[in-house]
C-alpha positions, -999 to 999 in steps of 0.1 A, spaced: -302 -504 203 -296 -538 226 -331 -533 244 -349 -532 213 -328 -565 200 -338 -583 230 -378 -573 224 -372 -589 192 -354 -620 199 -379 -625 229 -410 -621 207 -396 -647 179 -385 -671 206 -417 -668 223 -439 -670 200 -419 -704 186 -417 -715 223 -457 -713 217 -455 -731 189 -437 -757 200 -454 -766 231 -487 -789 226 -524 -777 236 -534 -739 238 -516 -715 252 -538 -685 271 -510 -662 281 -511 -627 265 -486 -620 241 -468 -590 261 -460 -619 287 -451 -642 254 -424 -618 248 -415 -614 283 -407 -650 290 -390 -651 259 -365 -625 269 -356 -644 299 -350 -678 281 -326 -656 258 -309 -647 289 -309 -682 304 -299 -695 273 -273 -673 273 -257 -680 309 -263 -720 300 -241 -716 271 -214 -697 290 -211 -721 319 -208 -751 294 -185 -727 274 -200 -724 238 -207 -687 241 -181 -674 220 -177 -692 185 -175 -688 148 -204 -676 129 -236 -683 145 -240 -698 177 -266 -726 168 -259 -741 200 -264 -711 217 -301 -706 204 -308 -738 214 -297 -732 246 -322 -701 248 -352 -719 232 -351 -753 252 -350 -720 278 -377 -702 265 -399 -734 259 -394 -746 301 -402 -710 307 -431 -699 285 -447 -736 295 -442 -728 332 -458 -689 329 -482 -700 312 -497 -729 336 -493 -700 363 -510 -675 340 -540 -703 335 -542 -713 373 -540 -674 386 -570 -664 362 -591 -691 361 -592 -696 324 -597 -734 315 -577 -753 289 -610 -772 275 -640 -754 260 -674 -760 280 -701 -773 262 
């Protein structure tokens, strides 16, 4: 059941990250989900390192770290994906 939650959280984080990043992203949905999962993992590591991983109730600070990590990872991977596939960010006239 842990993998199902990881995929769901990664999907949601990836979509939020895509919505926050300005401009159009060309990476596919499966890659965005993987980036969201990686963002959740990195965010958890940062939260544990700063000592905010174990709090009562909803861990808003941990979720904020996860979201920031997902935004950075989605932006970096989308830039690599765009450079690798040769897609242009602007439409041809």
